[in-house]
C-alpha positions as CSV (number, residue, x, y, z in Angstrom):
1,M,0.0,0.0,0.0
2,P,2.1,3.0,-1.2
3,D,1.9,6.3,0.6
4,G,0.6,9.3,-1.4
5,I,3.4,11.3,-3.1
6,Q,3.5,14.9,-1.9
7,G,2.3,17.3,-4.6
8,E,0.2,14.8,-6.5
9,S,-3.6,15.0,-6.4
10,K,-5.3,12.7,-4.0
11,P,-7.0,9.5,-5.4
12,V,-10.7,9.6,-5.6
13,S,-12.8,7.3,-3.5
14,L,-16.3,6.9,-5.0
15,G,-19.2,7.0,-2.6
16,L,-23.0,7.1,-2.6
17,T,-25.0,10.1,-1.6
18,L,-27.2,10.1,1.5
19,G,-30.1,10.6,-0.9
20,F,-29.3,7.2,-2.4
21,F,-29.3,5.6,1.1
22,K,-32.9,6.8,1.4
23,R,-33.8,5.8,-2.1
24,F,-32.5,2.3,-1.5
25,I,-34.8,2.0,1.5
26,E,-37.8,3.2,-0.5
27,I,-37.3,0.9,-3.5
28,H,-37.1,-2.1,-1.1
29,G,-40.3,-1.5,0.7
30,G,-39.7,1.6,2.7
31,R,-38.8,2.0,6.4
32,E,-41.3,-0.7,7.4
33,A,-39.4,-3.3,5.5
34,F,-36.2,-2.3,7.2
35,Q,-37.5,-2.2,10.8
36,G,-35.1,-4.1,13.1
37,L,-32.7,-5.1,10.3
38,T,-29.0,-4.7,10.9
39,T,-26.7,-3.5,8.1
40,G,-25.6,-7.1,7.7
41,D,-29.2,-8.2,7.3
42,V,-29.7,-5.4,4.7
43,C,-26.7,-6.7,2.7
44,T,-28.0,-10.2,2.6
45,R,-31.7,-9.4,2.1
46,F,-31.5,-6.5,-0.3
47,L,-28.1,-5.5,-1.5
48,L,-26.9,-8.9,-2.9
49,P,-30.1,-9.5,-4.9
50,Y,-30.2,-5.9,-6.1
51,T,-26.6,-6.2,-7.5
52,A,-26.9,-9.8,-8.7
53,S,-27.1,-8.9,-12.4
54,T,-23.7,-7.2,-12.4
55,K,-22.0,-8.8,-9.4
56,L,-20.5,-5.4,-8.6
57,S,-20.3,-3.3,-5.5
58,L,-23.4,-1.3,-4.9
59,V,-21.6,1.9,-5.8
60,E,-20.3,0.6,-9.1
61,H,-23.7,-1.0,-9.9
62,V,-25.4,2.4,-9.3
63,R,-22.7,4.2,-11.3
64,Q,-23.6,2.2,-14.4
65,Q,-27.3,3.2,-14.3
66,P,-28.6,6.0,-16.5
67,D,-29.1,8.2,-13.4
68,G,-26.0,6.9,-11.6
69,H,-24.2,10.3,-11.8
70,L,-26.8,11.7,-9.4
71,Y,-25.9,9.2,-6.7
72,A,-22.4,7.8,-7.3
73,K,-19.9,10.7,-6.6
74,P,-16.5,11.3,-5.0
75,A,-17.0,10.6,-1.3
76,T,-16.3,13.5,1.1
77,W,-17.0,11.5,4.3
78,F,-15.8,8.1,5.4
79,V,-18.4,6.4,7.7
80,S,-17.1,4.2,10.5
81,H,-19.9,1.9,11.7
82,A,-20.7,-1.6,12.9
83,W,-22.5,-4.1,10.7
84,S,-24.5,-5.1,13.8
85,Y,-26.1,-1.7,14.1
86,V,-29.8,-1.3,13.1
87,H,-29.5,0.1,9.5
88,L,-32.2,2.7,9.9
89,D,-30.5,4.0,13.0
90,V,-27.3,4.5,11.0
91,V,-29.1,6.3,8.2
92,D,-31.0,8.5,10.7
93,A,-27.8,9.3,12.6
94,L,-26.0,10.3,9.4
95,D,-29.0,12.3,8.3
96,D,-29.1,14.3,11.5
97,F,-25.3,14.8,11.5
98,F,-25.2,16.2,8.0
99,Q,-28.2,18.4,8.5
100,E,-26.6,19.9,11.6
101,N,-23.4,20.6,9.5
102,G,-25.3,22.3,6.7
103,L,-25.1,19.4,4.3
104,D,-28.0,18.0,2.3
105,D,-28.8,14.6,0.7
106,S,-26.2,15.3,-2.1
107,V,-23.3,14.6,0.3
108,A,-21.5,11.4,-0.8
109,V,-20.1,9.0,1.8
110,W,-17.8,6.0,1.7
111,F,-19.7,3.2,3.4
112,C,-17.9,-0.2,3.4
113,T,-21.1,-2.2,2.9
114,F,-22.0,-0.3,-0.2
115,C,-18.5,0.4,-1.6
116,N,-16.8,-3.0,-1.2
117,N,-17.9,-5.8,-3.6
118,Q,-20.0,-8.0,-1.4
119,H,-20.3,-10.7,-4.1
120,E,-16.5,-11.1,-4.1
121,I,-16.4,-11.1,-0.3
122,E,-19.0,-14.0,-0.3
123,S,-17.0,-16.1,-2.7
124,Q,-13.5,-15.7,-1.3
125,I,-11.4,-14.6,1.7
126,Y,-9.1,-11.8,1.0
127,A,-5.8,-11.4,2.7
128,F,-5.6,-8.8,5.5
129,E,-3.4,-6.6,3.5
130,H,-6.2,-6.2,0.9
131,W,-8.6,-4.7,3.4
132,F,-6.0,-2.7,5.3
133,G,-5.0,-1.0,2.0
134,I,-8.6,-0.3,1.0
135,F,-9.6,1.2,4.4
136,R,-6.5,3.3,4.9
137,S,-6.2,4.6,1.3
138,S,-9.9,5.5,1.3
139,L,-9.7,7.3,4.6
140,R,-6.6,9.1,3.5
141,A,-8.2,10.2,0.2
142,I,-11.4,11.4,1.8
143,G,-10.0,13.2,4.9
144,N,-13.2,13.3,6.9
145,V,-14.4,10.5,9.2
146,V,-17.8,10.2,11.0
147,M,-18.2,7.4,13.4
148,V,-21.8,6.3,14.3
149,M,-21.8,5.7,18.0
150,S,-24.4,3.6,19.7
151,P,-25.1,3.2,22.5
152,W,-23.1,6.3,23.4
153,S,-22.1,5.0,26.8
154,D,-20.7,1.7,25.5
155,P,-20.4,2.0,21.7
156,T,-20.2,-1.1,19.6
157,T,-17.9,0.6,17.1
158,L,-15.2,0.8,19.7
159,K,-15.4,-2.9,20.4
160,R,-14.6,-3.7,16.7
161,T,-10.9,-3.7,15.9
162,W,-11.4,-2.3,12.4
163,C,-13.3,0.7,13.8
164,V,-10.6,1.3,16.4
165,F,-8.1,1.2,13.6
166,E,-10.2,3.8,11.7
167,V,-9.9,6.1,14.8
168,Y,-6.2,5.6,14.9
169,A,-5.8,6.0,11.1
170,S,-7.7,9.3,11.2
171,I,-5.2,10.6,13.8
172,V,-2.2,9.4,11.7
173,E,-3.7,10.9,8.5
174,N,-4.7,14.1,10.3
175,A,-8.3,13.6,9.2
176,R,-11.3,15.4,10.6
177,F,-13.0,13.1,13.0
178,E,-16.7,13.5,14.1
179,I,-19.3,11.5,16.0
180,A,-22.9,10.9,14.8
181,M,-25.7,9.6,17.0
182,G,-29.3,8.8,16.5
183,R,-31.8,11.1,18.2
184,S,-32.6,8.8,21.1
185,Q,-28.8,8.3,21.8
186,K,-28.2,12.0,21.5
187,Q,-31.0,12.7,24.0
188,S,-29.6,10.1,26.3
189,F,-26.1,11.6,26.0
190,L,-27.2,15.1,26.7
191,Q,-29.1,13.9,29.8
192,D,-26.3,11.7,31.1
193,I,-23.5,14.2,30.4
194,D,-24.9,16.4,33.1
195,H,-23.2,13.9,35.5
196,E,-19.5,14.2,34.9
197,E,-18.8,10.7,36.0
198,A,-21.0,9.3,33.2
199,F,-18.5,10.5,30.6
200,Y,-15.5,9.0,32.4
201,E,-17.4,5.8,32.9
202,M,-17.8,5.7,29.1
203,L,-14.1,6.3,28.5
204,S,-13.3,3.5,30.9
205,T,-15.2,1.0,28.6
206,I,-12.8,1.7,25.7
207,Q,-10.3,-1.1,25.8
208,S,-8.8,-1.5,22.3
209,E,-6.9,-4.6,23.4
210,K,-10.2,-6.4,23.9
211,S,-11.7,-5.4,20.6
212,E,-12.7,-8.1,18.1
213,T,-12.8,-8.9,14.4
214,T,-14.8,-11.4,12.4
215,I,-11.5,-13.0,11.3
216,P,-9.3,-13.3,14.4
217,S,-6.1,-12.9,12.5
218,D,-7.2,-9.5,11.3
219,R,-7.1,-8.2,14.9
220,D,-3.5,-9.5,15.4
221,N,-2.4,-8.0,12.1
222,I,-3.9,-4.6,12.9
223,F,-2.1,-4.4,16.2
224,Y,1.1,-5.7,14.7
225,V,1.1,-3.2,11.7
226,D,0.3,-0.1,13.7
227,G,1.3,-1.1,17.1
228,L,-1.0,-1.9,20.0
229,N,0.8,0.6,22.3
230,K,0.0,3.4,19.8
231,L,-3.7,2.5,20.0
232,H,-3.5,2.5,23.8
233,S,-1.7,5.8,23.9
234,C,-4.2,7.5,21.6
235,R,-6.9,6.3,24.0
236,R,-5.1,7.7,27.1
237,Q,-4.4,11.2,25.6
Protein backbone atom coordinates (compact mmCIF):
# COMPACT_ATOMS: atom_id res chain seq x y z
CA MET A 1 0.00 0.00 0.00
CA PRO A 2 2.07 2.97 -1.22
CA ASP A 3 1.95 6.28 0.56
CA GLY A 4 0.64 9.27 -1.37
CA ILE A 5 3.36 11.32 -3.08
CA GLN A 6 3.47 14.89 -1.91
CA GLY A 7 2.34 17.31 -4.61
CA GLU A 8 0.18 14.80 -6.47
CA SER A 9 -3.60 15.05 -6.39
CA LYS A 10 -5.34 12.67 -4.01
CA PRO A 11 -6.95 9.54 -5.43
CA VAL A 12 -10.73 9.64 -5.65
CA SER A 13 -12.81 7.28 -3.54
CA LEU A 14 -16.25 6.85 -5.03
CA GLY A 15 -19.17 6.96 -2.62
CA LEU A 16 -22.95 7.08 -2.62
CA THR A 17 -25.04 10.07 -1.64
CA LEU A 18 -27.16 10.14 1.46
CA GLY A 19 -30.06 10.59 -0.93
CA PHE A 20 -29.34 7.17 -2.40
CA PHE A 21 -29.31 5.59 1.07
CA LYS A 22 -32.87 6.84 1.43
CA ARG A 23 -33.80 5.81 -2.12
CA PHE A 24 -32.45 2.31 -1.51
CA ILE A 25 -34.78 2.01 1.47
CA GLU A 26 -37.77 3.25 -0.50
CA ILE A 27 -37.30 0.93 -3.49
CA HIS A 28 -37.08 -2.05 -1.14
CA GLY A 29 -40.34 -1.50 0.69
CA GLY A 30 -39.71 1.63 2.74
CA ARG A 31 -38.83 1.98 6.38
CA GLU A 32 -41.35 -0.65 7.43
CA ALA A 33 -39.44 -3.33 5.47
CA PHE A 34 -36.19 -2.29 7.19
CA GLN A 35 -37.49 -2.25 10.76
CA GLY A 36 -35.08 -4.06 13.09
CA LEU A 37 -32.70 -5.09 10.30
CA THR A 38 -28.99 -4.67 10.88
CA THR A 39 -26.73 -3.46 8.10
CA GLY A 40 -25.58 -7.07 7.74
CA ASP A 41 -29.20 -8.16 7.27
CA VAL A 42 -29.72 -5.43 4.67
CA CYS A 43 -26.69 -6.65 2.75
CA THR A 44 -28.01 -10.21 2.59
CA ARG A 45 -31.69 -9.44 2.06
CA PHE A 46 -31.54 -6.47 -0.30
CA LEU A 47 -28.07 -5.50 -1.51
CA LEU A 48 -26.90 -8.85 -2.88
CA PRO A 49 -30.10 -9.52 -4.87
CA TYR A 50 -30.18 -5.91 -6.12
CA THR A 51 -26.65 -6.16 -7.54
CA ALA A 52 -26.89 -9.80 -8.69
CA SER A 53 -27.12 -8.88 -12.38
CA THR A 54 -23.72 -7.17 -12.39
CA LYS A 55 -21.97 -8.82 -9.41
CA LEU A 56 -20.50 -5.41 -8.64
CA SER A 57 -20.32 -3.35 -5.50
CA LEU A 58 -23.44 -1.29 -4.95
CA VAL A 59 -21.64 1.95 -5.77
CA GLU A 60 -20.34 0.56 -9.08
CA HIS A 61 -23.72 -0.98 -9.86
CA VAL A 62 -25.42 2.37 -9.33
CA ARG A 63 -22.75 4.23 -11.30
CA GLN A 64 -23.63 2.20 -14.40
CA GLN A 65 -27.30 3.17 -14.27
CA PRO A 66 -28.62 6.03 -16.47
CA ASP A 67 -29.12 8.23 -13.43
CA GLY A 68 -26.05 6.92 -11.64
CA HIS A 69 -24.24 10.25 -11.82
CA LEU A 70 -26.83 11.65 -9.42
CA TYR A 71 -25.89 9.19 -6.68
CA ALA A 72 -22.35 7.84 -7.28
CA LYS A 73 -19.92 10.69 -6.59
CA PRO A 74 -16.51 11.27 -5.02
CA ALA A 75 -16.96 10.62 -1.30
CA THR A 76 -16.31 13.50 1.07
CA TRP A 77 -16.96 11.53 4.27
CA PHE A 78 -15.78 8.10 5.43
CA VAL A 79 -18.36 6.36 7.65
CA SER A 80 -17.13 4.20 10.52
CA HIS A 81 -19.90 1.89 11.72
CA ALA A 82 -20.67 -1.63 12.93
CA TRP A 83 -22.53 -4.10 10.73
CA SER A 84 -24.54 -5.13 13.80
CA TYR A 85 -26.11 -1.68 14.08
CA VAL A 86 -29.76 -1.32 13.05
CA HIS A 87 -29.48 0.10 9.54
CA LEU A 88 -32.24 2.69 9.93
CA ASP A 89 -30.50 4.00 13.05
CA VAL A 90 -27.29 4.45 11.05
CA VAL A 91 -29.06 6.29 8.23
CA ASP A 92 -30.97 8.50 10.68
CA ALA A 93 -27.79 9.31 12.63
CA LEU A 94 -26.01 10.31 9.42
CA ASP A 95 -29.03 12.32 8.26
CA ASP A 96 -29.11 14.30 11.51
CA PHE A 97 -25.33 14.79 11.50
CA PHE A 98 -25.20 16.17 7.98
CA GLN A 99 -28.21 18.41 8.52
CA GLU A 100 -26.55 19.87 11.62
CA ASN A 101 -23.45 20.55 9.53
CA GLY A 102 -25.32 22.30 6.74
CA LEU A 103 -25.09 19.42 4.26
CA ASP A 104 -28.00 17.99 2.29
CA ASP A 105 -28.79 14.64 0.67
CA SER A 106 -26.24 15.25 -2.09
CA VAL A 107 -23.33 14.59 0.29
CA ALA A 108 -21.54 11.39 -0.78
CA VAL A 109 -20.08 8.97 1.76
CA TRP A 110 -17.79 5.96 1.68
CA PHE A 111 -19.72 3.20 3.44
CA CYS A 112 -17.92 -0.16 3.38
CA THR A 113 -21.09 -2.23 2.89
CA PHE A 114 -21.98 -0.25 -0.22
CA CYS A 115 -18.50 0.45 -1.57
CA ASN A 116 -16.85 -2.98 -1.23
CA ASN A 117 -17.92 -5.76 -3.59
CA GLN A 118 -20.03 -8.02 -1.38
CA HIS A 119 -20.27 -10.72 -4.07
CA GLU A 120 -16.50 -11.11 -4.08
CA ILE A 121 -16.41 -11.14 -0.29
CA GLU A 122 -18.96 -13.96 -0.25
CA SER A 123 -16.99 -16.09 -2.69
CA GLN A 124 -13.48 -15.72 -1.31
CA ILE A 125 -11.45 -14.63 1.69
CA TYR A 126 -9.07 -11.78 0.98
CA ALA A 127 -5.76 -11.35 2.73
CA PHE A 128 -5.61 -8.83 5.55
CA GLU A 129 -3.38 -6.56 3.45
CA HIS A 130 -6.18 -6.17 0.90
CA TRP A 131 -8.64 -4.71 3.40
CA PHE A 132 -5.98 -2.75 5.26
CA GLY A 133 -5.02 -1.04 2.00
CA ILE A 134 -8.62 -0.28 1.01
CA PHE A 135 -9.62 1.19 4.35
CA ARG A 136 -6.54 3.29 4.92
CA SER A 137 -6.22 4.59 1.35
CA SER A 138 -9.93 5.48 1.28
CA LEU A 139 -9.70 7.27 4.60
CA ARG A 140 -6.58 9.13 3.46
CA ALA A 141 -8.17 10.22 0.19
CA ILE A 142 -11.39 11.43 1.83
CA GLY A 143 -9.98 13.16 4.90
CA ASN A 144 -13.24 13.33 6.87
CA VAL A 145 -14.41 10.53 9.19
CA VAL A 146 -17.76 10.25 10.95
CA MET A 147 -18.23 7.42 13.43
CA VAL A 148 -21.75 6.26 14.25
CA MET A 149 -21.80 5.74 18.01
CA SER A 150 -24.41 3.58 19.71
CA PRO A 151 -25.06 3.22 22.55
CA TRP A 152 -23.12 6.34 23.43
CA SER A 153 -22.14 4.96 26.84
CA ASP A 154 -20.67 1.71 25.49
CA PRO A 155 -20.38 2.05 21.69
CA THR A 156 -20.19 -1.13 19.63
CA THR A 157 -17.89 0.56 17.11
CA LEU A 158 -15.16 0.85 19.73
CA LYS A 159 -15.39 -2.90 20.38
CA ARG A 160 -14.60 -3.67 16.74
CA THR A 161 -10.89 -3.65 15.93
CA TRP A 162 -11.38 -2.33 12.41
CA CYS A 163 -13.29 0.66 13.83
CA VAL A 164 -10.58 1.25 16.45
CA PHE A 165 -8.09 1.16 13.58
CA GLU A 166 -10.16 3.78 11.72
CA VAL A 167 -9.94 6.07 14.76
CA TYR A 168 -6.18 5.59 14.88
CA ALA A 169 -5.78 6.02 11.11
CA SER A 170 -7.73 9.28 11.23
CA ILE A 171 -5.18 10.57 13.77
CA VAL A 172 -2.21 9.40 11.70
CA GLU A 173 -3.68 10.87 8.50
CA ASN A 174 -4.69 14.08 10.31
CA ALA A 175 -8.29 13.58 9.18
CA ARG A 176 -11.26 15.42 10.61
CA PHE A 177 -13.05 13.08 13.02
CA GLU A 178 -16.68 13.51 14.08
CA ILE A 179 -19.33 11.52 15.95
CA ALA A 180 -22.90 10.85 14.76
CA MET A 181 -25.66 9.63 17.05
CA GLY A 182 -29.28 8.77 16.52
CA ARG A 183 -31.81 11.07 18.17
CA SER A 184 -32.55 8.77 21.09
CA GLN A 185 -28.84 8.26 21.77
CA LYS A 186 -28.17 11.97 21.51
CA GLN A 187 -30.96 12.69 23.97
CA SER A 188 -29.55 10.08 26.34
CA PHE A 189 -26.07 11.56 25.97
CA LEU A 190 -27.25 15.10 26.72
CA GLN A 191 -29.10 13.88 29.82
CA ASP A 192 -26.25 11.71 31.09
CA ILE A 193 -23.48 14.21 30.40
CA ASP A 194 -24.88 16.45 33.14
CA HIS A 195 -23.24 13.93 35.45
CA GLU A 196 -19.50 14.21 34.88
CA GLU A 197 -18.85 10.66 36.04
CA ALA A 198 -20.98 9.27 33.19
CA PHE A 199 -18.49 10.52 30.60
CA TYR A 200 -15.51 9.04 32.44
CA GLU A 201 -17.36 5.77 32.86
CA MET A 202 -17.82 5.67 29.09
CA LEU A 203 -14.11 6.31 28.55
CA SER A 204 -13.29 3.46 30.90
CA THR A 205 -15.18 1.03 28.64
CA ILE A 206 -12.81 1.74 25.71
CA GLN A 207 -10.33 -1.11 25.76
CA SER A 208 -8.81 -1.54 22.32
CA GLU A 209 -6.88 -4.60 23.45
CA LYS A 210 -10.21 -6.40 23.93
CA SER A 211 -11.71 -5.38 20.60
CA GLU A 212 -12.67 -8.09 18.12
CA THR A 213 -12.79 -8.88 14.40
CA THR A 214 -14.81 -11.41 12.45
CA ILE A 215 -11.54 -12.98 11.28
CA PRO A 216 -9.35 -13.30 14.41
CA SER A 217 -6.09 -12.94 12.49
CA ASP A 218 -7.17 -9.46 11.30
CA ARG A 219 -7.07 -8.23 14.88
CA ASP A 220 -3.55 -9.54 15.38
CA ASN A 221 -2.41 -8.01 12.09
CA ILE A 222 -3.88 -4.58 12.86
CA PHE A 223 -2.12 -4.43 16.20
CA TYR A 224 1.11 -5.70 14.66
CA VAL A 225 1.11 -3.24 11.75
CA ASP A 226 0.32 -0.08 13.67
CA GLY A 227 1.34 -1.07 17.15
CA LEU A 228 -0.95 -1.95 20.01
CA ASN A 229 0.82 0.55 22.26
CA LYS A 230 0.02 3.36 19.83
CA LEU A 231 -3.67 2.55 19.97
CA HIS A 232 -3.54 2.50 23.76
CA SER A 233 -1.67 5.79 23.94
CA CYS A 234 -4.22 7.46 21.63
CA ARG A 235 -6.95 6.34 24.03
CA ARG A 236 -5.15 7.71 27.08
CA GLN A 237 -4.43 11.15 25.61
